[in-house]
N, C-alpha and C positions, 0 to 999 in steps of 0.2 A: 407267857401263859403256859401252864403245865396241862397237858391233856392225858387222858386215859387211853393209851394206844389200843388196848384190847376192846374197849367200849366203842371207840370210833370205828375200828375195823368191823365190828359186829353190826353197827348201825349202817355202815356202808354196804356190807354184804346183803343186808336185809332190805335195802331201799333204793340203791343206785343201779340203773340199767347202764352199764359201761359200754361205750363204743368199742368195737373190734376186740371183744373179749369173749372167749368160749363160755357161754352163760352157765352151762351145767357144771363145768369144771370149777368155775369161780364160786358158784352157789354151794357146792359140796366141799370146798376147801382144797381141791386138788391143785389149784393154781397158787395156793398159799395165801397169805394175808395181803390186802391191798397195800401199796406203798403210799404212805401218808407224807406228802411233800409239805414241809413247813416253811423253809426260808430259801432265799437265793441271793447270790452276789456275783456279779461279773459273769463268768461262764459256768459257775457251779451252783448246784442246788443241794439242800440238806434235808433228809427225811427225819421223821419223828424219833427214830432210834439214834440220831446223831451221825448217820453215815453221809459222807459227802460224795457227790458224783459230778464229774465233768459232764455237762450237757453238750455233747457233740452234735446235737441235732436242733439246738435252739428251740426247745419245746417241740413244735411241729413246723420247723423252718421259720419261726416267727419272732422269737425274742432277739431281734437284731441288735438292739442297743445294750443287751445284757440285763441281768437281773439286778434289782435293788437300786434303780436309778431314782433317787429321791426327788429330782427336779420334775419327773413325770408324776410321781405321787402328789407332789405339792400342787401341780397344775390341776390335777383331778380334784383335789381337796378344795382349792380356791373356787373352782367352778361349781362344785357341789354346794358349797356354802352360799354362793351368790345366786345360782339358779340351777337346780339339779336337773330339771327337765322342762322343755316345752317342745311342741311338735313343729314340723316345718311345712305343714299343709297350708294352702291358701296364702302363700307368700310370707309366712312368718319365718324369722331367722334369728340368729344370735351373732354377736361379733366374732366369736371363735369360728363359727361355721362359715361366715363370709370370708374371713381371712384365710382359712384352710382351703376353701374352694378356689380362691384366687391364686394361691401359691401352687396348687396342684395343676391348674390349667396352664400356668406359666412354666412349670418344670417338666410337664409331660411331653412326649414326642408327638410329632405329626398333627399339630393344630387341633388339640382338644378344645371343646367349647363349654360344656356343662358337666357337672358332677351330680350323680344321683347316689344317695347313701343307703346302705343296708347294714347288716350285722355280721355277715360271714361271706366268704368267697362263694359258697354254694348259692346263697340268695342273690348275690351280685350277678352270677351267671344266669340265674332264672330271669333277672331283670334284662340281661343282654338278649336273651331269647325273645322276650316280649317286645323289646325295642326293635329287633330285626323284623318281627311280624308287623308291628305298628308302622314302621318306616315303609315297608312294602305295601301295606294297605293304603297308606296316605298317598303314595305315588302311583296308585292304580295298578299294582301288580299283586293281586290277592293270592296267586298261586305260588309266589316265590317265597317259600316258607321253610324249606328243608335246611337243616344245619349239619355240616360235615365236621366231624371231629377225627382224631386219629386213634388207632389201636394203641393201648397203653397210655393214652392221654388221661390226665386227671383234671376234672373241672368241678368236683363237688359230689355230694351224695344225696341231694334232694331229688325231686322227681325229674325235672328236665336236666338239671346239672348232672345228676347221676346217670341219666341216659347218655349225655355227652361223654361222660367218663368211659374210656375204652377198656375196661377190665371186667371180666365176666363175673367175678365174685361180688361186684357191686350190683349186678343185675339178677343173679340167681335167686330164685324164690321170692323176688320182689316185683315181678312183672315189668321189668325194664330190659332193654330200652323201649321208650315209646316211639310210635311212628313220628316221622319228620326228622328223626335223628339218624344220620348215617355215619359210617366209619371207614376211613381209608388207612393205608399202611403206615406202620410205625417207622419213624426215621432213625432206625438204629443200624448203623453200618455193620457192626460186629456180627450180628445175627442175621441181618437181612441181605447182605451183599451176595451177588452171584460170583462164581470163581473168576478171578482176574479183573473184576469190576473196581474202578477207582471210586473214591468218595463223590467226586463230581458226577460221574456216570450214574452212581446209585441215586443221587439227589435228583438228577434229570428223570430217572425212571420213576421215582416216587411222584414227581410232578406230572409225568405223563399218565400215571395211574389215576391221579386226582382228576386230570382233564377228562380221561375216559369215563370216570364215574359221573362227573357232571353232565357229560354228553349223553350217557345212558339214561340218567334220571330226567334230563331235560333242563337246560340252563334256566328256563323260565320258572322252574320249580325250586331252585336252590338259592337260598337267601344269604347264607353266611358260612364261613369256615372259622373254626375256633382252634387255637393252638397255643401251647406254652412255648415261650422262646427256648426254654430248656425243659425237657420232660422231667418232672419231679418224682412223684410217687411211682411212676412207670419205670423207674430205674436210675434217676439222676443221669440223664443221657443228653449231652449237648448235641446240637444238630450236626450232621456231617457237612463237610465243605460244600458250599454252593446250594444248600437246601433252601433257605429262605429266598435266595435270588431266583431259584427256579419255581418256587411255589407261587410267589406273588403275581407274576405275569398271567398265570392261569386264572387267578381270581379276578384280576382286572378285565381279562378278556371276556369273562362270563358275567360281569357285573355282580360279583359276589362279595359281600362285606367281609372284612377280616377283623376278627375279635382276637386281640392278644391277651391271653390269660397271664397276667403279671402278678398273680397272688403270691407266688414264691419269689420271682425274680425282681419284683419292684423294690426300689429304694436301696439298691446297692449290692445285692448278693453276687451278681456276675462280675463286679468290678466297674460297672456302669450304673448310673442311677436307675435305668430301666433296661431290661433285657432286650427290648425292641431297639434301643439305641446301640446296644452291643452288637446286634446282628443285622442292623440295617432294615428292620421291619417297619412298615408304614401302616399302622392299624387304623381302622375306622372307629373301633370301640376298644377300650382297655378295661380289664378287670383288675382291681387291686383290693388287698385286705392285709392279712398278716403283718408285714413290716410297716404298714400305715400307722399303727399305734404300738408296734412291737409287742402286740398281744396284751398290753396293759389295760385295754378296754376293747370289747368287741365292736369293730367298725370295718365296713367294707365300702367299696364304691364301684359304680359303673361309670366310666368316663366316656363321654359322648363327643365324638368328633364333629367338626364344623359341617362336614358333608351330610351327616345324618341329622344333626340338630336343625339345619336350615329347612329340611323337609318337615320336621315336627312343628316348627314354628309356622311355616307357611300353611299347614293344614289346620291350625288351631281355630280359626274363624269358622271353619266348616264342621269340626268334630267337637269343639268345646274343650273343657279342661283335660289335662293329661291325667288319665284315671289310673294311676299306679302309685303306691306308696305304702309304707309301713309305719306303725305307731312310733318306732324309734328311728326313723329316717332322719339323719342329721342330728343325732343326739348331742346336746351341748357338752356333756362330759366327754364323750368320744372325740368330739372336735377339739376340745382343749388338750386331751391326751395326745392326739395326732400332731397338733402344733408343737407341743413340747418335744415329742419324739423327732419330728422333722428338724427342729432346732438342733438337736444333738447330731442327727445324721449329717447335717450341713456343717455345723461347727467343728465336728471331729473328723469330717471327710471320711465317713465310713465306707463309701464307695471306693475311695482311694485305698483305704486299709484292706478292703476285700481284694482289690487289684494287686497290691504289693504282698500282703501276707498270703493271699490266695495263690499267687505264683509260687511262693515258697511251699505252701501246703501241697499243691499239685506235684511239685518236684519231689517232695518227701514221700508222697504216696507211690510215685513211680519208682523211686530209688529203693524203697523198702519192700515193695510187693510185686512189681511187674515181672520179676524173674522166678517167683515162687512157682513150683510145679502145679499147684492147684488154682492159680490165678489166670483167668482168661483175658481179662481186660481191666485196666485201671483208667478211669475217665473222670472228667469234671471240668469246671470252669469257675474262676473266682473262689468263693468259699462254699462250693458245692462239690462233692466228690463221691465216687463209688468204686468199690472193688467187686468184680464179679468172679465167682469161683466156679471151676469146671473140673470134671473128672479127668478129661483128656484135653489138654490145651492144644496139642498138635492137630487134633481132629474136631475141635470145638464140640466136645460131647459133654452134656450136662451130667451132674450127679443124679442118682436116684433120689426123687423128692422125699422118699421115706427117710433118708439120712439126715434131712433138715440141716444141712451144713451151714447155711447162712444164719439160721436161728441159733445154732450152737455157738457160732463165733460171736454173734451179738450178745448172747448170755455170758460167754467167757469174758467179753470186754466189760460188761456190766459188773460181773463179779470182781473185776479189777479196778472198778471205779470210773468207767466210761460208758456213757449212753451213746451207742451208735445203732442205727436202725437196720434191722433185717428187712430188706425191701421185697415186695411181691414179684411174681413172674421170674423167678430164678433164685439162685443162691448169691445174694448181693448184700454187701454191707455198705450202708450209706452214711454220709457225713454232711452236716450243714450247721457248723458252729455259729454262735453269735458273731456279728461282724466286728465286735470289739476284741476278738481273740488276737493274741500276740504270737510272734514266732516261737517264743519259748513254750507257750501253751500248745501250739501246733506240734512241737516236738514231743510233748507229753502225750497228746492224743495219739499220735502215730506210734509211739513206743508201746502204749497199752494195746492198741489195735494189733500191732505186730506180735506181741506176746500172746494175745487171744488166738490169732490165726495159727501160730505155731503149736499151741496146746491142742487145738482141734486137728491139725495135721498129724500130730503124734497119736491122737485117739483113732483117727482113720487108719493109720498104719497098723496099730495094734489090733484093729478089727479086721485086718486083712484086705483093706482097700489099697489098690495100687495107685500111688501118687508120684 
């Protein structure tokens, strides 16, 4: 189909409220025309002008099986022709939904029992909050409702999930965070460690800080702790050594539920099927989305562990029906898409590919970037990676934010055909390519990124910056 690019751009500018876009600059044309994405195949997308881009971020960490998988499109089509929609209220189901739920319970870590479906990671974490409150009400602990997240943790941008998110720009001017949501320290060793402190010592200190916070608030008021196995939007930051081993005993001591936000790490990205398995995390509740359907259809889930579900079932005679649900909970097309995607994930061993190609990717990043004078830290796990840029690597001094070093490097990469994300809270270039990426494609990604970094280094030198 041939489209009129100018006409589509005008319609978009006049009618779409774009997320994370400077509204006035877009409306006035200062940001230029919108990128009209038309097609995709493998790890590449193509815009309406015919430009091909390597998607080094898998959309938003989500297109794990790559673009253009016809088997997923066919599964969606078959289900749409057969039954496009029916709800899952009052014990209605479909074959695809029952099959999907059964396989998720069996593949998940730490004895999950039931699956509740939504449409996004944000709404799934809203559900998790309600489950925490419901669970504690049913077991006679009505004050045990506070939820602790981490600074720089990301859990969504709706009302409660946005409050859980530990980044100020999600809160500013939107009256967040709400009460009942608390934040503890970010587990980032590079910026948070004290002089001479080892990673194990840093992790123990973070755990002690969490313990102190719970004690100050009152253990009878704290219901849950939520954390990503690997910080995603907060900087693609793997946990320091010993972190989860130190955190979990604190939660058990105070009878605090653990919610593992696996929206990014679920279904293979770390090299294990779930990040919880990778780091020895034993969650009570698990949040999944993104990789569940590889973003071919909006679908998320709150996975409910046996410990929590037993309380919900035991209280049913007293309180009646479970009064939570969405029109699209358990959508049959979403379930069909998820089953097709999980077939690919398992058949092609994408967790194994993330482990093998991911190790090569991490080695390439360190080889090409770790000794550059503007690079403070190269970090990552599996097929997640980040390069953090600093003005003074010896003294760990950041660049002046006005220089926008990370954003400039991201743009330079895009100009050369690579989408890599400028991350918030620093000058950080992030990568999370589709899990089908090959070693040859990794070399291509790293080569473009290196070219972009060196171009911006030259610009900084010309502008009189000491590097």
